C-alpha positions as CSV (number, residue, x, y, z in Angstrom):
1,X,-54.1,-26.4,-20.1
2,X,-52.5,-28.7,-22.1
3,X,-49.0,-29.8,-22.2
4,X,-46.4,-31.8,-24.7
5,X,-43.4,-32.7,-23.9
6,X,-41.4,-34.8,-26.4
7,X,-40.7,-34.9,-30.2
8,X,-41.8,-32.9,-33.5
9,X,-40.2,-31.9,-36.4
10,X,-39.3,-28.3,-37.1
11,X,-39.2,-27.9,-41.1
12,X,-38.1,-31.0,-41.7
13,X,-35.6,-31.0,-38.3
14,X,-36.5,-33.7,-35.4
15,X,-36.1,-31.9,-32.1
16,X,-37.5,-32.5,-28.3
17,X,-40.3,-29.5,-27.8
18,X,-41.9,-28.6,-24.5
19,X,-44.9,-26.8,-25.3
20,X,-48.2,-25.6,-23.5
21,X,-51.6,-24.2,-24.8
22,X,-54.5,-22.4,-23.1
23,X,-57.7,-21.3,-24.5
24,X,-58.4,-17.7,-24.6
25,X,-62.1,-17.4,-24.3
26,X,-61.9,-13.2,-25.6
27,X,-60.3,-14.3,-28.8
28,X,-62.2,-17.9,-28.8
29,X,-59.1,-20.1,-29.8
30,X,-55.7,-21.6,-28.3
31,X,-52.5,-19.7,-27.7
32,X,-49.6,-22.5,-27.5
33,X,-46.0,-21.7,-26.9
34,X,-42.7,-23.1,-25.6
35,X,-39.6,-24.2,-27.0
36,X,-37.8,-26.5,-28.9
37,X,-34.2,-27.9,-27.7
38,X,-30.8,-26.5,-29.1
39,X,-30.1,-27.5,-32.6
40,X,-27.7,-26.0,-35.2
41,X,-30.1,-26.9,-38.2
42,X,-33.1,-25.0,-36.5
43,X,-31.0,-22.3,-35.3
44,X,-29.6,-21.6,-38.8
45,X,-33.3,-21.6,-40.3
46,X,-33.8,-18.6,-37.8
47,X,-31.4,-16.7,-40.3
48,X,-33.9,-17.6,-43.2
49,X,-37.0,-16.6,-41.8
50,X,-39.2,-16.3,-38.3
51,X,-41.9,-19.0,-39.3
52,X,-41.9,-22.5,-39.8
53,X,-44.0,-25.9,-39.8
54,X,-44.1,-27.8,-36.9
55,X,-45.4,-31.5,-37.2
56,X,-46.7,-33.8,-34.0
57,X,-47.6,-37.3,-35.1
58,X,-49.7,-36.5,-38.0
59,X,-50.8,-33.0,-37.7
60,X,-49.2,-29.9,-38.9
61,X,-49.6,-26.1,-37.5
62,X,-47.6,-22.9,-38.7
63,X,-45.0,-21.6,-35.7
64,X,-43.5,-18.4,-35.4
65,X,-39.7,-19.4,-34.3
66,X,-38.0,-16.8,-31.6
67,X,-34.6,-16.0,-30.9
68,X,-32.5,-18.5,-28.9
69,X,-31.9,-18.1,-25.7
70,X,-28.7,-18.8,-23.9
71,X,-28.2,-22.6,-24.3
72,X,-29.7,-22.9,-27.6
73,X,-33.5,-23.5,-27.0
74,X,-35.4,-21.8,-30.0
75,X,-38.8,-20.2,-28.8
76,X,-41.9,-21.4,-30.7
77,X,-45.7,-20.1,-30.3
78,X,-48.7,-20.7,-32.4
79,X,-52.8,-20.1,-32.2
80,X,-55.3,-22.4,-33.1
81,X,-55.5,-25.7,-32.5
82,X,-52.3,-27.1,-30.6
83,X,-50.8,-29.8,-32.9
84,X,-50.0,-32.5,-30.6
85,X,-53.2,-35.1,-29.8
86,X,-55.4,-34.3,-26.8
87,X,-54.7,-36.0,-23.6
88,X,-57.6,-38.6,-23.2
89,X,-60.3,-37.6,-21.0
90,X,-60.6,-38.6,-17.4
């Protein structure tokens, strides 16, 4: 499992995210999910549609947006290679 915590851009809105990924061997692909910090613009984008583009560094992926939790953090999830750089090997 790999994790990422830091800045990301979701449809042009910069937010702090906390994400984790795991490889699903039966499916043969990664599944990753987490939460984006509270941001009024991101919450507003939920009213326009449930998918968005997340960019971390030079990597962009399509994400699915979920409803905000009571603290305003938005659930995000995706499949395939995670959008953050892999941790260096030990």
